[in-house]
C-alpha positions in Angstrom: 28.5 -8.8 18.9 26.6 -10.7 21.3 23.7 -12.8 19.5 23.3 -15.7 17.4 20.9 -16.0 14.1 19.4 -19.7 13.0 18.5 -18.8 9.4 16.1 -21.4 7.5 17.1 -21.0 3.7 15.3 -22.2 1.2 16.5 -22.8 -2.6 15.4 -21.9 -6.6 14.5 -22.7 -9.9 14.5 -20.0 -12.2 14.2 -19.1 -15.9 16.5 -16.9 -17.2 14.9 -13.3 -18.7 15.4 -15.3 -22.1 12.6 -18.4 -21.2 11.1 -17.7 -24.5 12.0 -16.6 -27.8 12.5 -13.3 -29.0 13.2 -10.9 -32.2 16.4 -10.4 -32.4 18.0 -6.7 -32.2 17.8 -3.8 -34.5 21.8 -4.1 -34.4 24.5 -3.7 -37.7 27.4 -5.8 -36.3 29.1 -5.0 -39.8 30.0 -1.6 -39.0 33.3 -0.6 -39.1 33.3 3.2 -38.8 31.3 5.5 -36.4 28.8 7.8 -37.4 29.5 11.2 -37.9 27.0 13.1 -36.5 27.6 12.4 -32.9 31.1 13.1 -31.3 32.3 10.2 -28.6 32.0 7.6 -30.5 34.0 4.5 -30.3 33.3 0.9 -31.9 30.8 -0.9 -33.5 28.5 -2.9 -30.5 28.4 -6.5 -31.3 26.0 -8.9 -30.6 27.4 -10.6 -27.7 28.0 -7.1 -26.3 24.2 -6.7 -26.1 20.9 -8.0 -24.7 17.7 -8.5 -26.7 16.4 -5.2 -27.5 13.7 -3.9 -29.9 14.3 -0.5 -30.3 11.9 0.5 -33.0 12.3 4.1 -32.8 15.5 3.9 -34.5 14.3 2.6 -38.0 17.7 2.2 -39.9 19.9 3.5 -37.1 22.8 1.3 -36.2 23.7 1.0 -32.5 27.2 2.2 -31.6 29.2 2.1 -28.6 29.7 5.7 -27.2 30.9 7.3 -24.1 28.1 10.1 -24.7 26.3 7.4 -22.9 26.8 7.1 -19.2 25.9 4.5 -17.2 26.3 3.0 -14.4 24.6 -0.5 -12.5 25.9 0.1 -8.9 28.7 -2.0 -6.6 29.0 -5.3 -6.4 26.7 -7.1 -3.9 26.8 -10.0 -1.6 23.6 -12.2 -0.7 21.8 -15.2 0.5 20.3 -17.3 -2.5 16.1 -17.4 -2.8 15.9 -13.2 -1.9 14.6 -10.9 -4.4 17.9 -8.6 -4.5 17.4 -5.1 -6.5 19.9 -3.8 -9.1 20.3 0.0 -9.7 20.9 1.3 -12.8 21.6 4.7 -13.7 21.7 6.3 -17.7 22.3 9.3 -19.1 23.3 11.1 -22.2 25.4 13.9 -21.9 24.5 15.0 -25.3 21.2 16.3 -26.7 19.6 13.1 -27.4 17.6 11.6 -24.3 17.6 7.8 -23.2 15.3 6.0 -25.3 15.4 2.6 -23.5 17.5 0.5 -20.9 18.3 -3.3 -20.5 19.5 -5.7 -18.0 20.4 -9.1 -18.2 22.7 -11.9 -17.4 26.0 -12.4 -18.5 27.4 -15.2 -16.2 26.5 -17.3 -13.4 23.7 -19.2 -11.9 20.3 -18.1 -13.6 18.3 -16.0 -12.0 14.8 -14.3 -13.2 15.3 -10.9 -13.9 11.5 -9.5 -12.8 11.5 -6.5 -15.0 14.5 -5.8 -17.0 13.5 -2.7 -18.9 14.0 -0.9 -16.2 16.5 1.1 -14.7 15.6 -0.2 -11.1 14.8 -3.8 -10.8 15.2 -6.7 -8.8 16.2 -10.4 -9.4 15.6 -13.5 -7.9 18.5 -15.3 -7.0 18.9 -19.2 -7.2 20.1 -21.6 -4.7 24.1 -22.9 -4.7 25.8 -25.5 -3.0 28.8 -23.3 -2.5 29.6 -19.5 -3.1 29.4 -18.4 -6.5 28.9 -15.2 -8.4 26.7 -14.2 -10.8 27.0 -11.4 -13.2 24.5 -9.0 -14.6 25.1 -6.3 -17.5 23.3 -2.9 -18.1 22.7 -1.5 -21.2 20.9 2.1 -22.1 20.5 3.5 -25.7 19.9 6.8 -26.8 17.9 8.2 -29.4 20.5 8.3 -32.4 22.0 5.0 -31.5 24.6 6.1 -29.2 24.4 2.9 -26.7 26.9 1.6 -23.6 27.0 -1.0 -21.2 28.6 -1.7 -18.0 28.1 -4.6 -15.4 27.8 -5.7 -11.8 28.1 -9.4 -9.6 25.8 -10.3 -6.9 27.8 -13.2 -4.8 25.5 -15.9 -3.4 26.0 -17.4 -0.3 24.2 -21.2 0.5 22.7 -21.6 3.6 22.0 -25.0 5.1 18.3 -26.0 6.3 16.4 -29.0 7.7 13.5 -28.1 4.7 14.0 -26.5 2.0 11.9 -25.3 -0.5 12.7 -23.8 -3.9 11.2 -21.2 -4.7 10.5 -20.4 -8.4 10.5 -17.9 -11.2 8.8 -18.6 -14.7 7.0 -17.1 -17.4 3.2 -15.7 -17.6 2.7 -18.6 -20.7 3.8 -21.5 -18.7 1.1 -23.6 -17.4 2.2 -24.7 -14.1 4.6 -23.9 -11.5 6.8 -26.6 -9.7 7.7 -26.1 -6.1 10.4 -28.4 -5.3 10.5 -29.2 -1.8 13.3 -31.4 0.0 14.6 -32.8 3.6 18.1 -32.4 4.7 17.7 -36.7 5.4 15.5 -38.8 3.9 12.5 -39.1 6.4 12.5 -41.8 9.4 9.1 -42.0 9.9 5.7 -40.2 8.4 6.4 -36.4 8.0 3.0 -34.3 7.1 2.7 -30.5 6.0 0.0 -28.5 5.7 0.2 -26.4 2.9 -1.6 -23.5 1.1 -1.3 -20.5 -1.6 -1.5 -16.8 -0.5 -1.6 -13.5 -2.6 0.9 -11.5 -2.7 0.7 -9.4 -5.8 -0.3 -12.3 -8.1 -4.0 -12.8 -7.1 -5.9 -16.6 -6.8 -8.5 -16.6 -9.9 -6.3 -14.3 -12.1 -2.9 -15.3 -12.7 -3.0 -18.7 -10.4 -5.4 -21.2 -9.1 -5.1 -21.3 -5.1 -3.8 -24.8 -3.5 -4.1 -26.3 -0.3 -3.7 -29.6 0.9 -1.0 -31.8 3.4 2.5 -33.0 2.0 3.8 -36.5 3.4 7.0 -37.4 2.9 6.8 -41.2 3.4 10.2 -43.2 5.5 13.3 -43.3 3.1 11.8 -40.1 0.8 13.7 -36.8 0.8 12.1 -35.2 -2.3 8.9 -33.8 -3.0 6.6 -31.7 -5.5 4.1 -29.3 -5.2 2.4 -27.5 -8.6 0.2 -24.4 -9.0 -1.9 -24.1 -12.0 -1.1 -20.7 -13.4 -3.8 -18.1 -16.0 -2.7 -16.2 -18.9 -3.7 -13.0 -19.5 -3.4 -10.1 -22.2 -2.2 -7.5 -20.1 1.3 -6.4 -19.9 2.7 -6.8 -16.3 6.0 -6.5 -14.4 7.2 -9.7 -12.2 4.0 -11.1 -10.0 4.3 -13.3 -7.0 2.4 -15.3 -4.7 3.5 -17.5 -1.6 3.2 -21.2 -0.6 2.9 -21.3 3.0 4.3 -24.7 4.7 3.4 -25.5 8.5 4.4 -28.8 10.1 7.3 -30.4 12.3 10.4 -32.3 11.9 11.7 -34.2 14.6 10.0 -31.7 17.0 10.9 -29.1 15.8 8.1 -26.8 14.3 8.5 -25.4 11.0 6.2 -22.4 9.4 7.8 -21.5 5.8 6.9 -19.2 2.9 8.2 -19.2 -0.1 7.4 -17.5 -3.4 6.3 -17.9 -6.5 7.3 -15.3 -9.1 5.8 -15.2 -12.3 7.8 -13.0 -14.7 5.2 -11.8 -17.5 8.0 -11.2 -20.6 6.8 -8.1 -22.8 7.5 -8.9 -26.3 6.6 -5.2 -27.2 9.0 -2.1 -26.6 8.5 -0.1 -23.2 10.0 3.5 -23.6 12.5 4.9 -20.6 10.6 7.9 -18.8 12.9 10.9 -20.2 15.0 13.6 -17.9 12.2 16.8 -17.6 13.1 19.7 -20.0 12.4 23.0 -17.6 12.0 26.5 -19.2 10.5 29.3 -17.5 6.8 30.0 -16.5 5.4 33.4 -16.3 3.5 33.7 -12.7 -0.1 34.1 -14.5 -2.1 30.9 -13.2 -5.4 32.5 -15.0 -7.0 29.3 -16.4 -5.6 26.9 -14.6 -7.9 24.2 -13.6 -8.4 23.5 -9.7 -8.0 25.1 -6.7 -5.4 28.0 -6.5 -2.8 28.2 -3.6 1.0 28.9 -2.8 3.1 26.6 -3.4 0.8 25.1 -6.4 1.9 22.0 -8.8 -0.2 21.1 -12.2 0.2 18.3 -14.1 -1.5 17.7 -17.4 -0.8 14.4 -19.3 -1.9 13.1 -22.0 -4.7 9.9 -23.1 -4.2 6.5 -22.4 -1.8 6.6 -18.9 -2.3 7.5 -15.6 0.0 10.1 -13.7 0.3 10.9 -9.6 2.3 13.8 -8.5 4.9 12.8 -5.3 5.8 15.6 -2.8 7.9 15.4 0.0 7.1 18.4 2.6 9.7 19.6 5.1 8.1 17.4 7.8 9.3 14.2 5.9 5.5 13.7 5.0 5.6 11.8 1.2 2.1 13.3 -0.2 0.4 11.7 -3.4 -2.9 11.0 -4.4 -6.4 12.3 -3.1 -5.8 10.8 0.3 -6.0 13.0 3.0 -2.1 13.7 3.8 -0.6 14.5 7.3 -0.4 18.1 8.0 2.9 19.9 8.0 3.0 22.7 10.9 -1.4 22.8 10.5 -1.1 22.6 6.9 -1.9 19.8 4.4 -2.5 20.5 0.4 -5.5 20.0 -1.4 -5.2 17.6 -4.1 -7.6 17.5 -7.3 -7.9 15.3 -10.2 -10.2 15.8 -13.4 -10.1 15.5 -17.2 -10.1 18.7 -19.7 -11.3 19.4 -23.0 -9.6 22.0 -25.7 -6.4 21.4 -23.7 -3.3 20.5 -25.0 -3.4 17.3 -22.6 -7.4 15.4 -21.9 -6.1 15.1 -17.6 -4.8 16.9 -15.1 -3.8 17.2 -11.4 -3.8 19.7 -9.0 -1.9 20.2 -5.7 -2.6 23.8 -3.5 -1.4 25.0 -0.1 -4.9 26.8 0.8 -4.0 27.9 3.9 -0.1 28.9 2.8 2.7 26.3 3.6 5.6 25.3 6.1 9.0 27.0 5.9 11.6 24.6 4.3 12.4 22.0 1.5 9.6 20.4 -0.8 10.5 18.0 -3.0 8.4 17.1 -6.5 8.3 13.8 -8.1 6.2 12.3 -10.8 4.9 9.0 -10.6 3.9 6.8 -13.7 0.9 4.6 -12.1 -0.6 2.7 -15.1 -1.9 2.4 -18.8 0.7 3.2 -21.6 3.5 5.5 -21.7 2.0 8.9 -21.9 3.7 12.8 -22.6 3.3 15.5 -19.6 3.4 19.4 -19.1 3.8 20.0 -15.4 3.7 24.0 -13.9 5.1 24.5 -10.5 4.2 27.7 -9.0 6.1 29.2 -5.5 6.4 32.4 -3.5 10.0 33.2 -5.7 9.7 30.8 -9.0 7.3 29.6 -11.7 8.8 26.2 -14.2 7.4 24.0 -16.2 8.4 20.5 -16.8 8.0 18.6 -20.2 8.6 14.8 -20.9 7.8 11.7 -20.7 6.5 8.6 -18.2 6.5 5.0 -18.7 6.8 1.9 -17.3 5.5 2.7 -13.7 8.5 4.8 -13.0 9.3 8.1 -10.6 10.7 10.5 -11.7 12.4 13.5 -10.1 11.2 16.6 -11.2 12.5 19.3 -8.7 13.2 20.8 -5.0 12.5 24.6 -3.9 12.6 26.2 -0.6 9.4 27.8 0.7 9.7 30.7 3.2 6.0 29.8 4.5 3.9 29.6 7.8 6.0 27.4 10.3 8.9 26.0 11.5 9.2 21.8 9.7 12.0 20.8 12.3 9.8 20.0 15.2 6.3 20.2 16.5 5.9 16.5 15.4 6.1 13.6 17.1 7.3 10.4 15.2 8.1 6.5 15.8 6.9 2.9 15.6 4.7 0.7 17.2 5.8 -3.1 18.2 5.0 -6.0 20.4 7.4 -5.6 23.0 8.4 -9.7 22.7 9.2 -10.2 19.5 9.2 -6.6 17.3 6.6 -7.5 15.5 4.9 -4.2 13.8 1.3 -4.2 14.8 -0.9 -2.7 12.2 -3.4 -0.4 14.0 -3.0 0.8 17.2 -5.0 3.9 18.8 -3.1 7.1 19.7 -4.2 10.2 21.6 -2.1 12.8 23.4 -3.5 14.7 26.4 -2.7 17.9 27.5 -4.0 17.8 31.6 -7.7 16.1 31.0 -7.8 18.1 27.8 -7.6 15.7 24.7 -5.5 17.1 21.9 -5.0 14.1 19.5 -6.9 10.8 18.9 -5.6 8.8 15.4 -6.1 5.1 14.5 -2.2 4.8 13.3 -0.4 2.1 11.2 2.5 0.4 12.4 4.7 4.0 11.3 3.3 7.1 12.3 4.0 11.1 12.4 1.5 13.5 14.4 2.3 17.1 14.5 1.6 18.8 17.5 1.9 22.7 19.1 5.0 22.4 21.6 4.1 21.4 25.2 4.2 18.8 27.5 1.6 16.1 26.5 0.8 12.5 27.9 0.6 9.9 25.1 -1.3 7.2 25.9 -1.2 4.0 23.1 -3.9 1.3 23.0 -4.2 -1.8 20.7 -6.2 -5.4 21.0 -4.6 -7.3 23.0 -2.0 -5.3 24.5 -1.5 -3.6 27.6 -2.4 0.4 27.7 1.4 2.1 26.7 1.7 5.4 28.0 4.5 8.2 28.8 4.8 11.8 28.8 6.2 13.5 25.9 7.6 16.9 25.6 7.3 18.5 22.2 9.5 21.4 21.2 10.1 23.2 17.9 13.8 22.6 17.7 13.4 19.1 16.6 11.2 16.3 16.2 10.1 13.4 19.4 11.2 10.0 18.4 9.1 7.5 20.3 9.8 4.1 20.1 6.1 2.3 21.4 6.5 -0.8 22.5 3.2 -2.9 23.6 3.5 -5.6 25.9 1.0 -8.7 25.1 -1.3 -9.0 28.0 -0.2 -11.8 29.7 -1.1 -15.3 30.1 -1.6 -15.4 34.0 -0.9 -19.3 33.9 3.0 -18.7 32.8 3.7 -15.4 32.6 3.5 -13.5 36.3 5.5 -10.3 34.8 6.5 -8.6 31.9 9.6 -5.6 31.6 10.3 -3.5 28.6 12.8 -1.2 28.1 12.3 1.0 24.9 14.6 4.5 23.5 15.8 6.6 21.0 18.0 6.5 18.0 21.3 6.8 20.3 23.0 4.7 21.9 22.9 1.8 19.7 22.7 -0.8 22.1 21.6 -0.7 25.3 21.2 -3.7 27.4 18.7 -5.1 30.1 19.7 -7.4 33.5 17.4 -8.8 36.1 19.6 -9.9 39.1 18.6 -11.7 42.0 19.7 -13.3 44.7 21.3 -16.4 44.7 23.4 -16.2 41.4 20.9 -15.4 39.7 21.6 -13.0 36.6 19.5 -12.7 33.1 21.4 -10.7 30.3 22.3 -10.8 26.8 24.7 -13.5 27.8 22.3 -15.7 29.8 19.2 -15.1 28.1 16.8 -18.4 30.0 17.4 -18.7 33.6 15.0 -19.7 36.2 11.8 -18.8 35.2 12.7 -15.5 33.2 13.6 -15.4 29.6 15.4 -12.4 27.7 12.4 -11.8 24.8 14.3 -9.7 22.2 17.9 -8.0 22.6 18.3 -5.0 20.4 21.4 -4.2 19.1 20.5 -1.5 16.7 18.8 1.7 18.6 14.9 2.2 19.9 14.4 -1.4 21.4 12.7 -3.0 22.6 14.5 -5.1 25.2 12.5 -7.3 27.0 12.1 -9.5 29.8 9.6 -12.3 30.5 9.3 -13.9 33.7 7.6 -17.1 34.0 7.7 -17.5 37.7 9.7 -16.0 40.9 12.3 -18.3 41.9 14.3 -16.0 44.2 12.8 -13.4 46.7 14.6 -10.3 45.5 15.3 -9.0 41.9 16.9 -6.0 41.0 16.6 -4.6 37.4 19.1 -2.4 35.7 20.1 -1.2 32.2 23.5 -0.6 30.9 24.8 1.3 28.0 26.5 -1.6 26.1 28.0 1.4 23.4 29.1 3.4 25.9 30.7 1.3 28.4 34.2 2.1 28.5 33.2 5.8 29.2 32.0 6.2 32.9 30.9 9.5 32.4 29.4 9.5 29.0 25.7 11.4 28.9 24.8 9.1 26.4 22.5 6.8 28.4 21.0 10.2 29.7 20.0 11.4 26.9 18.5 8.5 25.2 15.0 9.5 26.0 14.8 5.6 27.7 12.0 4.4 29.7 11.5 1.1 31.1 7.7 0.0 32.3 7.4 -2.9 34.4 3.4 -5.0 34.0 2.6 -7.1 36.6 -1.5 -8.8 35.7 -2.8 -7.0 33.3 -1.9 -3.3 34.2 1.5 -1.4 34.2 2.4 -0.9 37.5 5.5 1.3 36.6 6.7 3.9 34.2 10.2 5.2 34.7 12.3 7.5 32.3 16.3 7.8 32.2 17.6 10.9 34.8 19.6 13.4 33.8 22.7 12.4 35.1 26.3 11.2 33.6 27.1 7.5 33.9 26.4 4.3 32.1 24.5 1.9 34.6 20.9 2.9 35.6 19.8 1.5 38.5 16.3 1.8 37.5 13.9 -0.4 40.4 14.3 -3.7 43.1 11.1 -5.9 43.2 10.3 -8.4 46.2 8.0 -10.8 44.8 6.9 -12.1 48.7 5.9 -8.7 49.8 4.9 -7.5 46.0 7.1 -4.3 46.8 8.5 -2.3 44.0 11.3 -0.1 45.0 12.3 2.4 42.6 15.4 3.7 42.5 16.4 5.4 39.2 19.9 6.0 39.7 22.7 6.6 37.0 26.4 5.5 38.1 29.9 4.9 36.2 29.4 1.2 37.4 27.9 -1.8 38.0 30.0 -2.7 41.4 28.9 1.3 42.2 24.9 0.4 42.6 23.8 -0.1 46.5 23.2 -3.7 47.7 19.7 -5.3 48.1 17.6 -4.1 50.3 14.7 -6.0 52.0 11.9 -3.8 51.3 11.7 0.5 51.2 9.3 2.9 51.4 8.8 3.6 47.8 7.3 0.1 47.6 3.7 -0.8 46.1 
């Protein structure tokens, strides 16, 4: 719409999912008639229509194409090269025979690396291309009696140019080295140096690969170089693992920092089961003898030795609860999670989740995760105020299965009574990993928490002063009003402490989910106008121009160049409607920083219009005149004043 993005892109040298030899499928390609044991079957399945499978559970049963197996591979996608792209498969058996395995494979197009080809949902690492190309991926599923069906999806890969390309690599773990190819867009005219080093991702130095660092040099006339990283083999079947190669240097005065992926594809020779659809049966309300703490509602899962399972619940407040870590309370309540081993039971291990103090009203969603180890049979009991049911099935492959959901008539209203938001750097929108969030009512401290980038904190209804601190940033504060009707969404945009040698002031605008696009304007005498169409002028720059709600929109002033300034905000999304109330309802707030302190915090007034005149500033006198008025158009704002009683 009104911004331009320069993207540095890389390419890829990746192996196909069949990098090493594999056994043939147990498919009878000569079968001419469909079995009579099931309806909806059609022609036999020929080898060219199937990927590699190892269906050891089928025995002598031949695979036959059948509409009794319904499959979907998702819609067509468009992507840049060298990205991980998600493939979303869905499979179900319309009869009584469950799906026992699925498989992804590449049918055509430039070769890509499929991380987990035997998962419903997987990812592919796309290669570099010189022109737009299409990669086609097929997806197949088979049930317990050999009925199979397949379908396909496509990904259109777009090429991009860059002064430096680092070809990310995806190879099998059995290979001894991973080679990154580094290429310049043009041969080097002078010596070019790049510092490089490896960095752990889900692959770890010393276990999966040998860390490496050094200096890569291009000599005059050179265009291509290589960096090799040694891989370490293990005997543990694992999903695709990644580490990163970082390069830092300069080309023609342009600083470059690149971080590129190395993908280790661990081809698993043994068959992997697919998690089954849970089978539901009625359960009596008698919970005598259940291990773990009692409560309402209550969940108990038991599973067989060899695997590791975990309950996952999304409560009515949007909290995702899993494991034994303390969970955020919903309307003041949170569950107690216990786990352990059992003797004399059908299964050896259990995890119990119970709301011992009563649970909030609303919808609860229950999932089960396969955390680690081999596949495992399970039994899950779910008990609430008005239902009791048992679910049984098989968990495998690190998958998450949707078990059930129910509506709980409990102790609280789940809609509001909470503050949610994100904490980011106001100058570049980078997430801030740790910040202290406090809420005060009068002089009383009500909440004092350290949170990560995203936070969700429950609060009783009322008006609070919210204060946020993080190392290296100026303290942020604003007033918030919490109600039972809906949560308060707050964008916390923290300003880094100003470097007074080259930064004298900063203005930060944040707002809520709507409207999508509010714009910051800094107006000055002598034709000075800084905004999205003129982002660097007269000692000031627009650091961030947000067009997708919440903000921030940030202006940093390096030096004062005129004697009068005006800051105002325009509702770009509704600019054609001077009677719009979207700006008034945006929950917008502007913070003005001078030196080490925020000197003004201004919240949007409740008046219709699309132009918000926030303040005027006179550098010579240091006076800040707060206007805080909304108008229907820019021309309605008053002329500049030479000072005012609202000054600092």
